[in-house]
N, C-alpha and C positions, 0 to 999 in steps of 0.2 A: 504493499499499500504506500510505502514511502516514495516510490518512484512513479506513482500514477500521475501526478501533476506534471512531472517532467515528460513523460510520454504524451500527455494531452498537449503540452506546449510544442512538442516536435511535430505532432500530427496537424496542429493548426498553423505553427509558424513556418514549417518547411515548405508547404505549397506556395505561401507568399514569397519566400526567399527564392524559390526556384523560378516563379514567374518573373521576379525582378531581374534574375540573372538572364533569363531568356530575352526579356526586353533590352538589357544591356548589350547582349550579343547581336541584336538585330535593330540598330537605331533606325535605319532607313524604312524598313517595312512598318516598324511600330509607329514612327511619326506619320507615315502615310495613312495607317489605319486612324490615327487620331485626328488627322486633317479630313478624312473622308466622312467622319461623323460631325464635322463642322465645329469642332472645339477651336477656341481661340488659342494662339500661341502653342503650336503643337510641340516644339522644342522644350518649352517650360513645362507643359503637361507631361512630357516624357520624363523630364527630370524629377518631377514630383512623384510620378508613379513609381519610378526605379527607386527613389529614396524611401518612400513609404513601404513598398513591397519588400525590397531587399533589406533595408534598414530595420523595418518593423519586424519582419519575420526573423531576422537574426537576433534581434533584441528579445523577442518572444521566447526563442529556442534557448538563449543564454539565461534567461530569467531576470533580466534587468527591467525594472519598473513595469512589470507585467500587466498590471491593470490598466494604467493609462495607454500603454502600447496597444493592448487588445481593443481597448475602446477607439482608439485611433484607426485601427485596422477595420473595426466594424463600420465606423463612419465612411472610411474610404470605400468599403465594399458597397455600402448603400449608395454612395455618390456615383460610383461606376455602374451600378445596376440601373439607376435612373437614366444615365446618358448613354446606355447601351443601344445596340441596333436591333433589338428584338429577340425572339426566341430561336432564330436560326433555321436552317434548312430542315433539320431533323427535329421536328416539333409537331404537336397537335395543331398549334396556331397556323402553321405553314400549310396543313393539309385542308383547312377550311377555305372555301372560295370567299372572295371579297363580298361583303354584305350579308353572308350567311351567318345565322346566329350559331353560337357555340353548342347549344342543346336544341333538341327537337321542339317545335312549338307545341303548346298545350292545346288540346282539341276542346272546344266549348261543348258542354253537355246540354 
């Protein structure tokens, strides 16, 4: 039980750190994706994303100021989810046709 918190920090922090590293290795494609969703200042957004993901992920794994770092990563996750580009190709939303409701209409009795 003593190592459970450490394992949890690794499971949460490592994906953030890996995402930050992958962005760092692909500056051009990452800034192009950021520009494609019409965010202002793609280079600045890139730097912030790498700092938050890589820095926050590593700080979380190391156990330094865990609660504020976790809160920052949670807010970052919410902010990126709001400005994302949708559910993607493999999704239920993509299978629906434009204007078609997500559930079958109720039949009047």
